[in-house]
Backbone bond lengths (Angstrom), bond angles and torsions (degrees), N, CA, C in turn:
res aa  C-N    CA-C-N  psi(-1)  N-CA   C-N-CA  omega(-1)  CA-C   N-CA-C  phi
1 X - - - 1.469 - - 1.535 111.59 -
2 X 1.359 115.57 -33.68 1.453 120.40 -177.29 1.510 113.05 -119.34
3 X 1.328 116.28 18.03 1.442 121.48 -178.09 1.556 109.66 -60.24
4 X 1.318 116.66 131.79 1.467 121.78 -178.11 1.518 113.41 83.42
5 X 1.328 119.17 1.43 1.451 123.16 178.47 1.504 111.81 -97.63
6 X 1.313 118.53 140.90 1.432 122.18 170.13 1.529 108.18 -105.87
7 X 1.328 115.44 121.21 1.469 122.92 -173.98 1.509 109.52 -110.84
8 X 1.321 118.27 128.99 1.452 122.69 175.13 1.522 108.04 -109.58
9 X 1.349 116.17 120.28 1.492 122.92 -178.49 1.502 107.24 -111.76
10 X 1.337 118.37 120.51 1.470 119.80 174.73 1.531 107.26 -81.07
11 X 1.315 116.76 142.22 1.466 121.14 179.01 1.533 112.23 65.60
12 X 1.361 116.52 58.99 1.471 119.57 -169.89 1.518 113.61 -86.88
13 X 1.286 120.00 -5.82 1.477 119.07 -171.61 1.522 113.90 -98.06
14 X 1.342 119.43 -7.72 1.430 120.78 178.16 1.518 113.14 -78.02
15 X 1.317 114.97 -177.85 1.466 121.45 -177.29 1.528 113.48 -56.32
16 X 1.324 114.58 -55.26 1.493 118.37 177.62 1.482 112.19 -74.19
17 X 1.327 118.26 -42.74 1.439 120.75 -178.73 1.492 114.16 -58.06
18 X 1.302 118.26 -43.98 1.463 120.84 179.01 1.505 112.00 -64.76
19 X 1.348 117.10 -36.59 1.454 121.47 176.58 1.485 111.65 -67.27
20 X 1.350 117.78 -37.99 1.482 120.86 175.48 1.522 108.84 -60.84
21 X 1.279 117.45 -47.40 1.500 122.39 179.23 1.521 109.50 -59.37
22 X 1.311 118.27 -47.58 1.432 121.94 -177.01 1.551 111.37 -62.28
23 X 1.301 116.35 -44.36 1.455 121.84 -176.09 1.549 110.47 -71.40
24 X 1.313 117.72 -39.35 1.441 119.89 174.36 1.500 111.59 -61.99
25 X 1.336 116.54 -40.44 1.500 120.75 177.21 1.519 109.79 -65.87
26 X 1.304 118.28 -39.68 1.454 122.08 179.20 1.541 110.87 -62.65
27 X 1.316 116.36 -32.77 1.472 120.92 177.54 1.496 113.63 -88.48
28 X 1.317 118.36 15.02 1.455 122.26 169.96 1.490 117.28 96.04
29 X 1.316 118.63 3.04 1.475 121.46 -177.93 1.549 110.99 -78.85
30 X 1.322 113.80 152.17 1.479 120.02 165.56 1.529 105.74 -87.95
31 X 1.304 116.29 119.96 1.467 122.45 -171.22 1.548 112.11 -102.74
32 X 1.305 114.51 129.74 1.461 121.95 170.83 1.534 106.19 -121.18
33 X 1.296 119.19 131.34 1.485 119.69 178.55 1.512 111.23 -134.78
34 X 1.331 116.74 152.99 1.427 122.26 -179.49 1.563 109.35 -100.29
35 X 1.310 114.52 152.96 1.438 120.36 168.96 1.542 107.53 -141.86
36 X 1.293 116.12 166.16 1.485 119.52 178.07 1.516 110.85 -112.10
37 X 1.334 117.57 -70.93 1.473 118.22 -176.34 1.555 113.40 -105.46
38 X 1.331 117.18 -29.12 1.460 118.38 -170.69 1.528 112.66 -83.61
39 X 1.321 112.86 75.96 1.489 120.26 -176.90 1.485 112.22 -64.97
40 X 1.343 116.38 -37.23 1.494 120.78 -178.27 1.529 110.82 -63.44
41 X 1.357 115.07 -46.64 1.489 117.71 177.40 1.516 112.99 -63.05
42 X 1.342 114.68 -35.87 1.449 117.58 178.99 1.539 110.88 -66.97
43 X 1.291 116.40 -39.56 1.480 120.22 176.45 1.494 111.56 -63.26
44 X 1.303 118.17 -44.77 1.467 121.27 -179.18 1.540 110.88 -63.86
45 X 1.344 115.00 -41.89 1.497 117.35 179.87 1.517 110.23 -65.75
46 X 1.316 116.47 -41.51 1.469 120.49 179.00 1.509 111.11 -61.41
47 X 1.318 116.44 -39.67 1.485 121.23 177.78 1.512 111.37 -64.46
48 X 1.319 118.33 -34.32 1.446 120.17 -179.22 1.529 112.60 -76.25
49 X 1.316 117.76 -28.59 1.456 123.69 -176.57 1.519 110.38 -104.14
50 X 1.283 117.24 94.26 1.450 120.55 -174.46 1.536 111.67 -59.40
51 X 1.306 117.09 131.22 1.435 121.75 179.14 1.502 115.98 85.85
52 X 1.355 115.16 -1.91 1.471 118.84 179.19 1.500 110.74 -81.74
53 X 1.363 116.73 169.05 1.423 118.56 175.80 1.536 106.84 -145.53
54 X 1.296 116.12 160.34 1.491 121.16 -179.95 1.525 108.20 -128.62
55 X 1.366 114.16 151.91 1.483 120.19 175.57 1.528 106.40 -134.67
56 X 1.348 113.08 142.23 1.421 118.71 176.34 1.556 109.55 -84.66
57 X 1.350 116.35 134.66 1.480 119.07 -173.89 1.510 108.93 -152.08
58 X 1.310 119.14 132.68 1.443 123.13 177.73 1.540 107.40 -106.09
59 X 1.318 115.08 110.44 1.448 119.53 -175.30 1.569 112.90 -71.45
60 X 1.320 116.59 -7.10 1.478 118.94 176.46 1.501 110.20 -89.01
61 X 1.312 117.63 -3.74 1.485 122.45 -174.14 1.530 108.59 -123.83
62 X 1.327 116.01 107.10 1.495 119.18 -177.22 1.514 111.41 -62.66
63 X 1.329 117.04 -36.04 1.463 119.69 179.85 1.545 110.60 -65.95
64 X 1.325 117.17 -36.20 1.458 120.51 175.63 1.498 111.54 -63.90
65 X 1.340 116.49 -42.77 1.470 121.20 178.34 1.530 108.65 -61.81
66 X 1.271 117.52 -50.91 1.527 120.75 -178.71 1.510 110.44 -57.58
67 X 1.354 116.97 -46.01 1.467 119.15 -177.15 1.513 111.84 -68.43
68 X 1.292 117.91 -40.82 1.496 120.23 -178.18 1.516 111.53 -67.93
69 X 1.310 119.40 -43.28 1.433 122.32 -178.38 1.540 110.55 -74.26
70 X 1.326 116.17 -35.21 1.469 120.10 175.68 1.501 111.19 -62.09
71 X 1.351 116.24 -44.92 1.448 120.75 176.63 1.508 112.03 -63.35
72 X 1.325 116.54 -40.46 1.478 121.16 178.01 1.525 110.46 -57.99
73 X 1.336 115.91 -50.71 1.473 120.13 179.47 1.532 111.67 -58.79
74 X 1.319 117.03 -38.19 1.452 120.82 178.29 1.503 110.11 -62.04
75 X 1.293 118.03 -32.90 1.461 123.54 -176.23 1.536 113.34 -84.33
76 X 1.354 115.83 -40.35 1.446 117.19 -171.83 1.553 114.63 -111.44
77 X 1.317 117.11 -17.09 1.460 121.58 173.52 1.526 115.03 85.01
78 X 1.327 117.89 -39.93 1.469 119.13 -175.96 1.524 108.80 -147.97
79 X 1.306 114.83 142.92 1.489 124.61 169.27 1.497 108.51 -119.39
80 X 1.322 117.34 120.25 1.468 119.85 -176.90 1.522 112.81 -89.12
81 X 1.332 114.80 -30.31 1.470 120.60 -174.36 1.499 111.20 -138.03
82 X 1.334 117.27 135.61 1.458 124.38 174.68 1.532 108.61 -116.37
83 X 1.333 115.93 126.03 1.482 119.60 171.66 1.508 107.47 -113.56
84 X 1.322 115.85 110.87 1.486 122.63 179.34 1.555 107.34 -83.85
85 X 1.338 116.05 91.04 1.433 120.67 -174.90 1.547 113.75 -108.68
86 X 1.318 117.31 -29.84 1.481 123.14 -175.75 1.514 112.12 -56.06
87 X 1.312 117.34 127.93 1.468 120.99 176.62 1.522 108.55 -166.45
88 X 1.301 117.08 161.33 1.461 122.71 173.85 1.520 109.26 -126.18
89 X 1.330 113.99 167.25 1.464 120.64 172.63 1.498 108.91 -132.46
90 X 1.331 117.22 164.19 1.428 121.50 -178.12 1.549 107.29 -136.34
91 X 1.296 116.42 122.36 1.506 119.19 179.57 1.498 106.32 -92.58
92 X 1.372 115.18 89.37 1.440 119.01 -174.80 1.546 108.89 -154.63
93 X 1.312 119.35 129.10 1.428 122.40 179.07 1.564 111.18 -71.14
94 X 1.319 116.88 149.94 1.455 120.47 -176.22 1.511 116.60 -50.52
95 X 1.373 119.30 -43.42 1.490 119.00 -179.11 1.520 112.93 -61.88
96 X 1.302 119.84 -18.64 1.470 120.47 -176.17 1.518 112.64 -102.47
97 X 1.337 118.04 -0.72 1.446 123.02 -177.75 1.507 110.85 -73.27
98 X 1.317 117.03 130.21 1.443 122.82 175.78 1.522 110.10 -104.15
99 X 1.320 115.86 167.11 1.462 121.15 -176.05 1.564 109.78 -61.76
100 X 1.303 116.57 -37.63 1.512 117.95 -178.79 1.509 111.05 -67.34
101 X 1.383 119.34 -29.36 1.427 122.12 177.75 1.553 109.36 -66.15
102 X 1.311 115.94 -43.65 1.448 121.05 179.70 1.539 110.78 -65.34
103 X 1.328 114.52 -42.77 1.489 119.64 -179.28 1.554 108.52 -61.70
104 X 1.340 117.39 -41.44 1.454 118.66 -176.51 1.542 113.09 -63.41
105 X 1.358 115.28 -47.93 1.452 118.46 -176.30 1.528 111.44 -73.13
106 X 1.331 117.46 -33.63 1.472 119.93 174.32 1.504 110.51 -66.52
107 X 1.317 117.42 -42.46 1.477 120.50 -178.08 1.556 112.15 -62.43
108 X 1.317 117.38 -35.54 1.458 120.15 -177.42 1.514 109.43 -87.50
109 X 1.333 116.12 -56.11 1.500 118.23 -170.65 1.493 115.97 -73.45
110 X 1.323 117.54 -26.19 1.461 121.04 -176.48 1.497 110.65 -114.56
111 X 1.321 116.93 -63.73 1.468 120.23 -175.96 1.541 111.06 -63.05
112 X 1.333 115.81 -43.00 1.468 117.58 177.74 1.489 112.95 -62.75
113 X 1.312 115.97 -44.57 1.497 118.87 177.72 1.521 111.69 -60.73
114 X 1.316 117.66 -39.36 1.473 120.14 -179.89 1.543 110.41 -64.83
115 X 1.325 117.83 -44.96 1.451 119.35 -176.45 1.507 113.63 -74.83
116 X 1.367 117.79 -31.57 1.472 119.04 170.29 1.530 109.48 -60.56
117 X 1.325 115.41 -45.93 1.482 117.63 179.29 1.492 111.89 -61.87
118 X 1.343 116.88 -45.57 1.441 120.49 -177.96 1.515 109.93 -54.69
119 X 1.308 118.02 -46.68 1.457 122.16 -174.30 1.524 113.61 -76.61
120 X 1.302 118.24 -30.83 1.470 120.51 175.28 1.522 110.70 -75.72
121 X 1.346 115.86 -40.47 1.451 118.48 -173.70 1.536 114.81 -69.03
122 X 1.316 115.89 -18.20 1.485 117.83 176.68 1.530 110.94 -58.83
123 X 1.321 115.48 -40.79 1.487 118.79 177.75 1.484 112.31 -71.65
124 X 1.319 117.72 -35.16 1.486 122.25 178.39 1.544 110.41 -64.81
125 X 1.311 115.21 -39.61 1.471 120.53 179.23 1.552 109.18 -64.95
126 X 1.305 113.88 -43.04 1.492 118.58 177.18 1.535 111.43 -58.75
127 X 1.339 115.83 -40.33 1.457 119.42 -177.59 1.541 113.89 -89.34
128 X 1.338 115.10 -2.96 1.452 121.08 179.21 1.548 113.18 55.84
129 X 1.271 117.18 36.82 1.448 123.09 177.81 1.504 111.37 -161.73
130 X 1.332 117.42 158.21 1.423 120.31 177.34 1.519 113.12 151.92
131 X 1.307 116.48 163.46 1.460 122.44 178.06 1.518 108.67 -139.19
132 X 1.302 118.05 136.18 1.450 123.71 178.66 1.518 108.51 -122.93
133 X 1.318 116.55 129.97 1.481 120.25 175.56 1.514 106.83 -123.84
134 X 1.320 114.52 117.32 1.473 121.71 176.69 1.557 109.82 -92.39
135 X 1.329 115.89 147.20 1.475 117.69 178.35 1.543 108.44 -105.54
136 X 1.319 114.01 113.11 1.447 120.72 177.17 1.518 111.18 -93.96
137 X 1.312 117.74 -149.37 1.465 122.35 177.08 1.531 108.73 -165.83
138 X 1.314 112.04 148.13 1.496 115.26 175.42 1.519 110.91 -62.05
139 X 1.367 117.28 -18.28 1.429 121.92 176.58 1.549 112.66 -60.60
140 X 1.344 114.81 -25.03 1.489 120.23 -178.06 1.501 111.57 -93.66
141 X 1.324 119.60 0.46 1.473 121.36 -174.48 1.561 113.59 -130.31
142 X 1.322 117.03 -7.87 1.444 120.72 -177.90 1.534 110.43 -131.80
143 X 1.343 115.20 159.62 1.455 120.38 174.32 1.551 107.55 -84.92
144 X 1.334 116.61 100.13 1.445 123.77 -175.57 1.509 110.50 -129.90
145 X 1.327 115.77 160.20 1.466 119.96 177.26 1.540 107.66 -84.52
146 X 1.318 115.11 80.02 1.480 121.78 -178.51 1.541 108.17 -130.62
147 X 1.348 116.65 164.02 1.470 120.40 177.70 1.511 111.02 -59.28
148 X 1.322 116.79 132.65 1.456 122.28 -176.56 1.562 110.50 -60.81
149 X 1.299 116.36 -43.47 1.458 118.26 -176.93 1.559 110.71 -64.49
150 X 1.278 117.64 -40.25 1.481 119.76 -179.50 1.532 110.14 -67.07
151 X 1.368 116.25 -43.30 1.464 119.75 179.57 1.561 110.59 -60.72
152 X 1.330 113.62 -40.09 1.461 119.64 -178.32 1.517 111.22 -62.06
153 X 1.334 116.25 -44.39 1.486 119.15 -178.57 1.513 110.42 -71.51
154 X 1.293 118.49 -36.79 1.440 118.74 179.54 1.538 114.54 -72.19
155 X 1.328 115.98 -31.32 1.453 120.31 170.59 1.534 111.13 -61.72
156 X 1.296 115.28 -36.47 1.471 120.10 179.20 1.504 112.93 -63.00
157 X 1.335 116.31 -30.86 1.447 121.54 178.58 1.537 112.21 -60.90
158 X 1.334 116.09 -33.27 1.456 118.87 178.78 1.502 110.87 -63.89
159 X 1.332 119.05 -48.72 1.439 121.75 179.01 1.550 111.80 -66.65
160 X 1.288 116.10 -38.28 1.418 120.62 175.79 1.523 111.96 -56.47
161 X 1.325 115.67 -43.88 1.485 122.25 178.84 1.537 111.01 -61.62
162 X 1.312 117.10 -50.81 1.440 120.42 -179.73 1.515 112.33 -57.82
163 X 1.341 115.89 -51.04 1.467 120.31 -176.77 1.496 111.89 -64.69
164 X 1.326 116.89 -42.31 1.461 120.59 -177.87 1.530 112.28 -66.51
165 X 1.332 115.39 -37.72 1.483 119.55 176.79 1.507 109.45 -61.38
166 X 1.345 116.77 -41.36 1.469 119.20 179.78 1.489 111.31 -67.79
167 X 1.317 119.06 -38.92 1.465 121.22 -177.01 1.538 112.45 -71.90
168 X 1.316 116.05 -33.38 1.458 119.26 -173.69 1.508 115.80 -97.77
169 X 1.300 117.42 0.59 1.465 122.38 -177.27 1.511 110.74 -58.30
170 X 1.352 117.55 -39.21 1.436 119.47 -175.39 1.527 113.40 -70.53
171 X 1.329 116.89 -7.97 1.498 122.14 177.07 1.519 111.19 -103.41
172 X 1.302 118.56 5.53 1.472 121.24 179.53 1.496 112.80 74.14
173 X 1.395 118.26 21.41 1.438 123.48 -177.60 1.551 109.12 -102.09
174 X 1.259 117.74 122.88 1.457 123.88 179.54 1.551 110.14 -92.66
175 X 1.328 116.95 142.21 1.464 122.54 -179.90 1.541 108.91 -134.83
176 X 1.310 116.02 124.42 1.455 122.00 177.12 1.535 107.34 -138.94
177 X 1.321 113.55 165.88 1.494 117.02 170.46 1.499 110.72 -130.48
178 X 1.299 117.31 153.36 1.444 125.88 176.82 1.517 107.16 -111.66
179 X 1.350 115.46 131.86 1.473 120.38 -172.69 1.523 107.21 -119.98
180 X 1.366 117.31 93.70 1.412 120.92 -179.76 1.549 112.97 -73.41
181 X 1.316 113.99 152.01 1.469 119.44 168.67 1.523 108.27 -93.45
182 X 1.331 116.41 -150.51 1.452 120.36 -179.12 1.536 110.45 -68.77
183 X 1.317 116.17 128.19 1.450 120.82 -180.00 1.520 109.20 -115.66
184 X 1.333 115.38 151.28 1.495 121.67 168.71 1.495 106.35 -69.59
185 X 1.300 118.75 136.80 1.464 123.27 177.65 1.527 111.49 80.45
186 X 1.326 113.56 172.85 1.423 120.95 177.40 1.535 111.42 62.03
187 X 1.344 115.54 -137.68 1.475 121.14 -179.99 1.526 109.50 -57.27
188 X 1.338 117.25 -32.76 1.460 120.71 -177.26 1.527 113.76 -61.72
189 X 1.354 116.50 -23.94 1.474 118.86 178.03 1.497 113.69 -63.04
190 X 1.342 115.50 -27.13 1.440 119.40 -177.17 1.526 114.85 -87.63
191 X 1.312 116.84 1.81 1.437 121.44 -178.63 1.539 109.55 -77.27
192 X 1.327 119.65 124.84 1.465 120.81 178.47 1.544 111.53 -56.75
193 X 1.342 113.52 148.32 1.471 118.70 -173.31 1.533 112.59 -58.99
194 X 1.325 117.00 -36.99 1.484 120.66 -178.96 1.526 109.72 -64.12
195 X 1.339 117.48 -41.57 1.437 120.74 177.79 1.532 113.51 -69.00
196 X 1.343 114.42 -36.90 1.463 118.26 176.35 1.518 110.55 -62.86
197 X 1.312 116.84 -45.26 1.479 120.80 179.56 1.533 111.21 -62.68
198 X 1.339 117.54 -38.54 1.430 120.63 -179.88 1.536 110.20 -65.36
199 X 1.303 115.74 -41.20 1.485 119.78 178.26 1.530 110.86 -61.06
200 X 1.331 115.34 -49.19 1.445 119.63 -178.43 1.538 112.71 -64.34
201 X 1.345 116.08 -36.41 1.471 119.89 176.73 1.528 111.81 -61.33
202 X 1.323 118.12 -31.59 1.433 120.87 -176.60 1.547 113.10 -102.64
203 X 1.309 116.43 5.24 1.467 122.87 -179.04 1.542 108.41 -95.58
204 X 1.360 115.74 128.19 1.443 119.82 -179.32 1.528 111.44 -59.70
205 X 1.326 118.83 -33.95 1.436 121.17 -179.50 1.525 112.80 -75.54
206 X 1.311 116.54 -15.84 1.477 121.01 177.55 1.489 115.20 69.94
207 X 1.322 118.42 26.20 1.456 121.49 -177.62 1.531 110.66 -164.95
208 X 1.284 115.55 165.43 1.462 119.20 169.78 1.528 109.79 -75.98
209 X 1.324 116.64 160.19 1.446 119.86 -179.90 1.508 111.89 -87.50
210 X 1.326 114.34 170.57 1.498 121.09 178.01 1.564 107.64 -112.18
211 X 1.338 113.68 145.32 1.459 117.42 178.53 1.515 113.43 -56.72
212 X 1.311 116.62 -34.75 1.461 120.11 -179.96 1.543 113.18 -63.57
213 X 1.322 115.35 -31.18 1.486 118.09 177.70 1.543 111.38 -68.23
214 X 1.285 115.50 -38.92 1.497 121.11 176.36 1.527 109.01 -66.88
215 X 1.344 116.31 -44.37 1.450 119.81 -178.49 1.497 112.27 -61.97
216 X 1.310 120.29 -36.38 1.470 122.63 179.17 1.492 111.66 -61.98
217 X 1.348 116.32 -41.67 1.486 119.19 176.57 1.526 110.81 -64.88
218 X 1.305 118.00 -41.75 1.420 121.75 178.09 1.545 111.67 -56.95
219 X 1.327 114.67 -44.79 1.455 119.09 179.67 1.530 111.75 -63.99
220 X 1.298 116.23 -40.48 1.477 119.89 176.14 1.522 111.74 -61.22
221 X 1.302 118.17 -47.00 1.463 121.88 -178.57 1.535 110.27 -67.91
222 X 1.295 118.21 -25.81 1.451 122.72 178.25 1.532 111.21 -79.05
223 X 1.314 117.39 -19.44 1.466 121.58 -172.39 1.536 111.04 -90.61
224 X 1.358 114.57 167.04 1.434 119.80 177.13 1.502 113.11 -68.41
225 X 1.277 119.02 -14.42 1.477 123.03 176.50 1.510 111.72 -64.68
226 X 1.348 116.05 -20.25 1.486 120.55 -177.78 1.562 108.22 -104.87
227 X 1.284 118.30 29.74 1.489 120.88 -172.60 1.526 113.20 -65.08
228 X 1.362 118.41 -13.86 1.462 120.37 178.00 1.522 112.29 -107.40
229 X 1.316 115.54 18.77 1.463 120.16 -179.50 1.561 108.63 -120.47
230 X 1.321 117.03 116.73 1.423 121.95 174.70 1.545 109.91 -154.74
231 X 1.319 115.86 155.55 1.466 121.41 -179.16 1.497 113.13 67.06
232 X 1.328 118.10 33.87 1.466 121.11 -178.59 1.496 111.99 -119.62
233 X 1.332 116.10 143.85 1.434 123.46 171.76 1.524 106.96 -109.67
234 X 1.314 119.08 101.76 1.422 124.14 -168.61 1.545 110.06 -103.07
235 X 1.332 116.33 120.09 1.473 122.52 -176.94 1.531 109.81 -81.01
236 X 1.356 114.89 139.62 1.440 122.42 170.46 1.536 104.82 -127.74
237 X 1.331 115.68 79.96 1.455 120.40 -170.51 1.492 115.15 -128.18
238 X 1.318 117.06 9.59 1.470 119.10 178.87 1.504 114.53 76.66
239 X 1.344 117.29 1.28 1.459 120.74 177.46 1.510 111.97 92.92
240 X 1.314 115.64 73.50 1.486 122.41 178.15 1.541 109.92 -100.44
């Protein structure tokens, strides 16, 4: 499905990110992923995925983003697919949130995503082709007991997807987002048992999702099979 495609995944060492990398590789893509601090996990993932490569990148630092992606383009020449996966969450009630907490999550989840996209998309515009898949969250689309700052940034991904799809359509670049519900592992591990049970009770599938199920949809949207799909925020939430 992705044979001959070079896919860049931001935040490739986490639970969902590593599964996205693995699934893209399984579908024939050449995978490049970014990491920030977890060099050991990046090395292990790169060892598992033959022909993949990793780059260190700090999403809070625009100059780091520009330098890392500029160097990547110098080395590989073309990026066919961008998956904006890197993000953080904060388990903190609103009355306790400080300005630096807001700055951190905004810098990574929104500002970092925007500048990664800006620097990758320059090459896509040059080549008049490309696909971008943003990773949203059900936290940005439903009334749930989740951290306010995380929900705020994930809701922003929806608007970012719509606007970017409109701006890039004249260059033949498609933009979509995938909106996962509760997943086993990753951020889902921190969900209190009562909230997990409530989600599953109201979920048509009757269970939490798996990272691989989300990754399969991402690969489809990244592929030429989805050539008539753009500007969509597609939920993978088991039917909430």
